[in-house]
C-alpha positions in Angstrom: 4.6 -2.0 -2.8 4.8 -4.6 0.0 2.7 -5.8 3.0 4.0 -5.0 6.5 2.9 -6.9 9.6 2.9 -4.3 12.3 4.3 -5.9 15.4 5.7 -2.8 17.3 3.0 -2.1 20.0 3.0 1.7 19.6 2.8 1.4 15.8 0.2 -1.3 16.1 -2.0 0.8 18.4 -1.6 3.8 16.1 -2.5 1.8 13.0 -5.4 0.1 14.8 -6.7 3.5 15.9 -6.5 4.9 12.4 -8.1 1.8 11.0 -11.1 2.0 13.4 -11.5 5.7 12.6 -11.3 5.2 8.8 -13.6 2.1 8.9 -16.3 3.6 11.1 -16.0 7.4 10.4 -16.6 10.3 12.8 -20.3 9.8 13.3 -20.1 6.3 14.7 -20.2 7.3 18.4 -18.4 4.9 20.7 -18.1 2.1 18.1 -14.6 2.9 16.9 -13.3 3.2 20.5 -15.1 0.0 21.5 -13.5 -1.9 18.6 -10.1 -0.5 19.5 -10.6 -1.4 23.1 -12.0 -4.8 22.5 -9.3 -5.7 20.0 -6.5 -4.6 22.4 -8.2 -6.0 25.5 -9.2 -9.3 24.1 -7.8 -10.3 20.7 -4.3 -8.9 21.1 -4.0 -10.6 24.5 -5.0 -13.9 22.8 -2.5 -13.2 20.0 -5.5 -13.7 17.6 -5.2 -10.5 15.6 -2.8 -9.1 13.0 -2.7 -5.5 11.9 -1.2 -5.2 8.4 -0.4 -2.3 6.1 0.2 -2.0 2.4 3.0 0.5 1.9 4.1 2.2 -1.3 7.6 2.4 -2.7 8.5 5.1 -0.1 7.2 2.9 2.8 4.2 5.2 3.3 1.1 3.2 4.4 -1.7 3.3 1.8 -4.1 0.7 3.1 -4.7 -1.0 6.5 -6.3 -4.3 7.5 -7.1 -6.2 10.7 -7.1 -9.9 10.4 -8.5 -12.2 13.1 -7.7 -15.9 13.5 -10.5 -18.5 13.6 -11.3 -20.6 16.6 -9.1 -23.5 15.4 -6.3 -21.4 14.0 -6.6 -22.5 10.3 -7.7 -19.3 8.7 -7.9 -15.5 9.1 -10.9 -13.2 8.5 -10.5 -9.6 7.4 -12.5 -7.8 10.1 -11.5 -4.2 9.1 -10.1 -2.8 5.9 -9.4 0.8 4.9 -7.9 2.8 2.0 -5.7 5.7 3.1 -5.2 8.8 1.0 -2.7 8.1 -1.7 -1.9 10.0 -4.9 0.3 7.2 -6.2 -1.8 4.0 -5.6 -5.2 3.3 -7.0 -7.5 1.1 -4.9 -4.9 0.1 -2.3 -7.3 -1.9 -0.1 -8.0 -4.3 -3.0 -4.3 -4.7 -3.7 -3.8 -5.5 0.0 -6.6 -8.1 -0.1 -5.1 -9.6 -3.2 -1.6 -9.9 -1.6 -3.0 -11.4 1.6 -5.2 -13.9 -0.3 -2.0 -15.2 -2.0 -0.2 -15.7 1.3 -2.8 -16.6 3.9 -6.0 -18.8 4.2 -8.2 -15.6 3.9 -11.9 -15.1 4.5 -13.6 -11.8 3.8 -17.3 -11.0 4.1 -19.1 -8.8 1.6 -22.2 -6.8 2.6 -23.6 -6.4 -0.9 -22.9 -6.8 -4.6 -20.6 -3.8 -4.8 -18.3 -5.1 -2.1 -18.4 -8.6 -3.6 -17.4 -7.2 -7.0 -14.6 -5.2 -5.3 -13.2 -8.4 -3.7 -13.6 -10.5 -6.8 -11.4 -8.0 -8.6 -8.9 -8.6 -5.7 -8.8 -12.3 -6.5 -11.4 -13.7 -4.1 -13.2 -16.1 -6.4 -14.9 -18.7 -4.2 -18.1 -17.4 -2.6 -20.5 -18.9 -0.1 -24.0 -17.6 0.9 -23.9 -16.7 4.6 -26.7 -15.6 7.0 -28.5 -12.4 6.4 -27.5 -12.0 2.8 -23.8 -11.8 3.6 -21.5 -13.3 0.9 -18.4 -15.0 2.3 -15.4 -14.9 0.1 -12.6 -17.4 0.5 -9.1 -16.9 -0.8 -7.3 -19.7 -2.8 -5.4 -20.9 0.3 -8.6 -21.2 2.5 -9.3 -24.8 3.4 -13.1 -24.6 3.6 -15.3 -25.8 0.8 -18.7 -25.2 2.4 -20.3 -23.3 5.3 -20.1 -26.4 7.4 -16.3 -26.4 7.0 -16.0 -22.7 7.9 -14.7 -22.1 11.4 -15.9 -19.1 13.3 -13.5 -16.1 13.7 -12.5 -15.2 17.2 -14.3 -12.1 18.5 -15.5 -10.1 21.5 -18.9 -8.8 22.4 -18.9 -5.2 21.2 -22.0 -4.3 23.3 -20.3 -5.5 26.5 -17.2 -3.5 25.7 -19.3 -0.4 25.2 -21.1 -1.0 28.5 -17.7 -1.5 30.3 -16.5 1.8 28.8 -19.7 3.6 30.0 -19.5 2.1 33.5 -15.8 2.5 34.2 -14.6 6.1 33.7 -11.0 5.2 34.3 -11.1 2.5 31.6 -12.9 4.8 29.2 -10.3 7.6 29.8 -7.4 5.1 29.3 -8.6 3.7 26.0 -9.7 7.2 24.8 -6.2 8.5 25.5 -4.6 5.6 23.8 -6.9 6.0 20.8 -6.2 9.7 20.4 -2.4 9.2 21.0 -2.5 6.5 18.3 -4.3 8.8 15.8 -1.8 11.6 16.6 1.2 9.3 16.3 0.2 7.5 13.1 3.5 6.7 11.4 4.3 8.5 8.1 6.4 5.4 7.1 6.5 1.8 8.1 
């Protein structure tokens, strides 16, 4: 297995569409499309996002992750993470997090004890208490030692993106077509 940074724009769009669909599910309304549109329209243009895949020995993607740079460019936050169906790899998202934590100054937020335990098994051993009960996990290469040291990840206003999609039919149709095209053209191998 190996980690692949997806740089080709068509493959990146396809992997991002699949990641949004997997992370939010089919009952999430406009949220997956808004995350897809905001990521492409803001974070990709700022060169602040990385879409990565864990591939098996036959180069088939088994897990996907979206990492976003922080405001000062010293670390990356896992914003989306998804396991893909695999008969050969058990818990591929955890393997992907473990690999990324060894190579990058990684941050990952856990929304409960189950997620935290999952990431502890993936090698995230330093934890901080964030706002609203969120536990913030830091990989071994992350420079922060406290909440005060922790730079904010770059982001976009999801609600504003949704409003833009609702107001501008051409924009909505363009991103919807790109999203569907991405899902239909998801690569079998990387």
